[in-house]
C-alpha positions in Angstrom: 20.1 31.7 -24.0 16.7 33.1 -24.4 14.6 36.3 -24.4 11.0 36.6 -23.9 9.3 37.6 -27.0 5.7 38.6 -27.5 4.0 37.1 -30.4 1.0 38.4 -32.4 0.3 35.7 -35.1 -0.4 36.8 -38.7 -3.7 35.5 -39.8 -3.1 33.0 -42.6 -4.9 30.2 -44.3 -3.7 26.7 -43.7 -4.5 22.7 -44.2 -3.3 19.8 -46.3 -0.2 19.3 -48.3 -0.8 20.1 -52.0 1.7 19.3 -54.8 3.0 22.6 -56.2 4.4 20.9 -59.4 3.0 22.4 -62.8 0.5 22.7 -64.0 -1.3 23.3 -60.5 -1.2 27.2 -60.1 0.3 27.4 -56.7 2.6 30.3 -56.6 5.3 29.3 -54.0 6.0 25.8 -52.4 7.0 25.2 -48.9 5.6 26.2 -45.5 3.2 28.5 -43.8 4.8 31.2 -41.8 3.3 33.0 -38.7 5.2 36.0 -37.6 6.0 36.7 -34.0 6.4 33.2 -32.6 9.4 32.0 -30.4 9.9 28.5 -28.6 6.7 26.9 -29.9 5.3 23.8 -28.6 4.1 21.2 -31.0 0.5 21.8 -32.4 -2.4 19.9 -30.6 -6.0 19.5 -31.8 -9.2 19.9 -29.6 -12.5 19.7 -31.4 -12.3 22.1 -34.4 -9.4 24.0 -32.9 -5.7 23.6 -33.5 -4.0 25.0 -30.5 -0.4 26.7 -30.3 1.4 27.5 -27.3 4.6 29.4 -27.4 6.9 31.5 -25.0 5.9 33.6 -22.9 3.5 31.6 -22.5 1.1 32.8 -25.1 -1.5 30.7 -27.1 -3.6 31.1 -30.1 -6.0 28.8 -31.9 -6.7 27.9 -35.6 -10.2 27.8 -36.3 -10.7 24.9 -38.9 -14.2 26.3 -39.8 -13.1 29.6 -40.3 -9.5 28.8 -41.6 -7.7 31.4 -39.6 -5.6 31.9 -36.6 -6.9 33.8 -33.6 -4.8 35.0 -30.6 -6.3 34.0 -27.4 -4.2 35.1 -24.6 -0.7 35.9 -23.2 -0.9 35.3 -19.4 -1.7 31.7 -18.2 -2.0 32.9 -14.6 -3.9 36.1 -15.1 -1.2 38.1 -13.1 -1.1 35.7 -10.2 2.2 33.7 -10.3 2.0 30.2 -9.2 3.2 29.6 -5.6 6.2 27.4 -6.8 7.5 30.2 -9.2 10.5 32.0 -7.7 11.3 34.4 -10.4 11.1 38.1 -9.5 9.1 38.8 -12.6 7.3 36.0 -14.8 9.8 34.4 -17.2 7.9 31.5 -18.7 9.7 29.8 -21.5 9.2 27.1 -24.2 5.9 25.3 -23.3 5.0 21.7 -24.1 1.4 20.7 -24.2 0.4 17.2 -23.1 -2.9 15.4 -22.8 -3.1 13.8 -19.2 -4.4 10.5 -18.4 -7.7 12.4 -17.3 -7.7 13.7 -20.9 -7.0 17.4 -19.9 -4.3 19.7 -21.4 -1.3 20.2 -19.3 1.0 23.0 -20.3 4.3 22.4 -19.0 6.8 25.2 -19.1 9.9 26.6 -17.2 10.0 29.5 -14.7 13.5 30.9 -14.7 14.6 32.9 -11.6 18.4 33.0 -12.4 19.4 32.5 -16.0 23.2 32.9 -15.4 23.1 30.3 -12.6 20.8 28.1 -14.2 18.2 28.7 -11.5 14.9 27.6 -13.0 11.9 25.4 -12.2 9.7 23.4 -14.4 5.9 23.1 -13.5 2.7 22.9 -15.2 -0.8 24.6 -15.6 -3.8 22.4 -16.5 -6.1 24.0 -19.2 -9.9 24.0 -18.4 -12.8 24.9 -20.6 -12.9 25.3 -24.4 -9.9 26.1 -26.2 -11.2 29.5 -27.3 -11.8 30.4 -23.6 -9.1 28.6 -21.7 -8.5 29.1 -18.1 -5.5 27.7 -16.3 -5.2 26.0 -12.9 -1.5 26.0 -11.9 0.2 22.7 -10.5 0.3 22.9 -6.6 4.1 22.2 -6.8 6.9 22.3 -9.4 8.1 19.2 -11.0 11.8 19.6 -11.2 14.4 22.5 -10.5 18.0 23.2 -11.5 20.1 25.7 -9.4 23.7 25.5 -10.8 25.7 25.3 -13.9 26.6 21.7 -13.1 23.2 20.4 -13.6 20.8 20.0 -16.7 19.2 23.4 -17.0 15.5 22.9 -16.1 14.1 24.7 -19.2 12.7 23.3 -22.6 10.4 20.7 -21.2 8.7 18.2 -23.7 6.3 15.6 -22.3 5.1 12.4 -24.1 3.4 9.2 -23.5 5.1 6.0 -24.6 3.6 3.1 -26.3 3.3 1.3 -22.7 1.3 4.2 -21.4 4.1 5.6 -19.3 4.7 9.4 -19.3 8.0 10.9 -19.7 9.6 14.4 -19.3 12.5 15.4 -21.6 14.5 18.6 -20.5 17.7 20.4 -20.4 20.1 23.0 -22.0 23.9 23.3 -22.0 25.6 22.0 -18.9 24.9 18.2 -18.5 22.8 18.1 -21.7 19.4 16.5 -22.2 18.0 13.9 -19.9 14.6 12.2 -19.6 12.9 11.2 -16.3 9.4 9.3 -15.8 6.3 11.0 -14.6 3.5 10.1 -12.4 0.4 9.9 -14.8 -2.1 11.2 -12.2 0.0 14.0 -10.4 2.2 14.9 -13.3 5.1 15.1 -11.0 8.2 12.8 -11.0 7.2 9.2 -10.6 9.9 8.3 -8.2 10.7 10.3 -5.0 9.0 13.3 -6.3 9.8 15.3 -3.3 13.6 15.4 -4.7 13.2 17.8 -7.5 16.9 17.9 -8.4 19.2 15.9 -10.8 22.3 14.5 -9.3 25.3 12.4 -10.9 24.2 8.7 -10.5 20.5 9.2 -9.8 19.0 6.4 -11.5 15.7 8.4 -12.2 17.5 10.3 -15.0 19.0 9.1 -18.3 21.2 11.4 -20.4 20.0 11.0 -23.9 21.7 13.8 -26.0 24.9 16.0 -25.7 26.5 18.5 -28.0 28.9 17.2 -30.7 30.0 20.4 -32.5 32.8 22.9 -32.3 31.9 25.4 -29.7 33.3 25.2 -26.2 29.9 24.9 -24.4 27.6 21.9 -24.3 25.4 23.9 -26.8 22.4 21.4 -26.8 18.8 22.3 -25.9 15.2 22.3 -27.1 14.7 18.5 -27.0 11.4 17.1 -28.4 10.6 13.3 -28.8 8.0 12.1 -31.2 6.5 8.7 -30.6 5.6 7.5 -34.3 2.3 6.0 -34.3 3.0 3.4 -37.1 6.7 2.3 -37.2 7.8 1.8 -33.7 10.5 4.4 -33.4 10.8 7.1 -30.9 12.5 10.2 -32.8 14.7 12.6 -30.7 15.1 16.1 -32.1 17.5 18.7 -30.5 19.1 22.0 -31.2 22.7 22.6 -31.6 24.6 25.8 -31.4 23.2 29.3 -30.7 19.9 31.0 -30.7 18.3 34.1 -30.0 20.6 36.3 -32.1 18.0 37.1 -34.9 19.8 36.5 -38.4 23.0 36.1 -36.6 21.6 32.8 -34.8 23.4 29.5 -35.6 20.8 27.2 -34.2 20.2 23.9 -36.2 18.2 20.8 -35.6 19.6 17.4 -35.2 17.8 13.9 -35.1 18.1 10.5 -33.9 15.9 7.5 -33.3 15.4 4.6 -30.9 13.1 1.7 -30.2 12.9 2.6 -26.5 11.7 5.9 -25.0 15.0 6.4 -22.9 17.4 5.6 -25.8 20.1 5.1 -26.8 19.0 7.5 -29.7 21.1 6.8 -32.9 21.6 9.0 -35.9 21.7 7.7 -39.5 25.4 6.7 -39.0 24.7 4.8 -36.0 26.2 7.6 -33.4 24.6 7.9 -30.1 23.2 11.4 -29.4 24.4 11.0 -25.8 28.0 10.8 -27.2 27.5 13.9 -29.4 25.8 12.2 -32.2 22.9 13.7 -34.3 22.0 13.9 -37.9 21.6 17.3 -39.4 17.8 17.8 -40.1 17.5 21.5 -40.9 20.7 23.6 -41.1 21.3 27.3 -39.7 21.0 29.1 -43.0 18.0 27.3 -45.0 20.4 25.5 -47.4 18.5 22.2 -46.9 15.1 23.8 -47.4 16.3 25.8 -50.3 15.3 29.2 -48.9 17.9 31.5 -47.0 14.8 33.1 -45.3 14.8 30.2 -42.7 17.7 31.4 -40.4 18.4 29.4 -37.0 15.4 26.9 -36.8 14.6 25.4 -33.5 12.0 23.9 -31.3 10.9 20.9 -33.3 7.3 19.6 -33.2 5.3 17.2 -35.3 1.5 17.5 -35.6 -0.6 14.7 -37.5 -3.9 16.0 -38.9 -7.1 14.4 -39.3 -6.4 13.5 -42.8 -3.4 11.4 -41.7 -0.8 13.9 -43.1 2.2 14.8 -40.6 3.4 18.4 -40.4 6.7 19.5 -39.1 6.8 22.9 -37.1 9.5 25.0 -35.8 10.5 28.5 -35.1 13.2 30.5 -37.0 14.5 34.0 -37.6 13.0 35.3 -40.8 15.6 36.7 -43.1 12.9 38.3 -45.1 11.4 40.1 -42.3 14.5 41.8 -40.3 15.1 38.4 -38.2 11.5 38.4 -36.9 11.1 35.3 -34.8 8.5 33.0 -36.6 6.7 29.8 -37.0 7.4 27.5 -39.9 4.8 24.7 -40.7 5.8 22.3 -43.4 4.5 19.1 -44.8 6.6 16.0 -43.6 7.1 12.7 -45.0 9.1 9.6 -44.1 11.7 7.9 -46.0 13.1 4.6 -44.9 11.7 5.4 -41.4 13.4 8.8 -41.1 11.6 12.1 -41.3 12.2 14.3 -44.3 10.9 18.0 -44.8 8.8 17.9 -48.2 10.0 21.3 -49.2 8.3 21.0 -52.6 4.8 20.8 -51.3 2.5 23.6 -49.9 0.7 23.4 -46.7 -2.8 24.5 -47.6 -5.1 23.9 -44.6 
């Protein structure tokens, strides 16, 4: 399902959406692209730095004063795996960045120790210091675990805070689909019975919020991300359907639904419950919806609101113009009738 990919980010200028219609002399409309990025978390801001984490786990910052990306590191733990990591070699996937109740950055990620058997743990590291010189303190114990193909695979964590100040973890891949469970805001672990780190049928701590509704034989859903819209009262659930990690042969596509509750039900534009296989197509596998076949197999949605109030949509994809190189796309995002729409006719120009 995943392969670890190092990324070295191409330096590029970014911020602000500019209308590319004539007579403004912008040569191409659409996103900014950063090569070598896989499974990115959503962008976060700290001071004059915009911070990006991605597998495996690597991070970079965008200097708003210098208008350029600067790679910062590729090893959270400086060669010393956390005590809760069972993997024979580091396999840290798909991080999610979250600001804790103490205002610190926590980087949740999976540590896979048996991919075929869905053996994986999700834990976190707390970032310390300035974003340009982060050091990371691992959590003393992991948050959740899977050890069988009859459970939600404990990868692809996404953490968010709801409007009532409650913290939630969304995770899962294939098998039993996407689930949500509440976290303790202080410890960062499960709020209820944190010593029991496994999902089980009928466990009231967990709510299933998405399953696959496509044509493949597996439950091909993963890479969930929930965006609490700061203005309109909705929570937006983005997930991936179909298959990733095959370069330009990837069939990954992004689906979306919304709810007024952080635990759903999340309904698509046609009123279908995503837990029952619903999900409105947001980005297709071949770039047709954005008018550019370069953007193959998009995945791992994220939304970032800049200081000017403009929203940006981020995702990885396999670059059809660059031999299928896994890359990051950053698009201007607008909202129509309280649904997200990629603004493919505007250029990102930070």
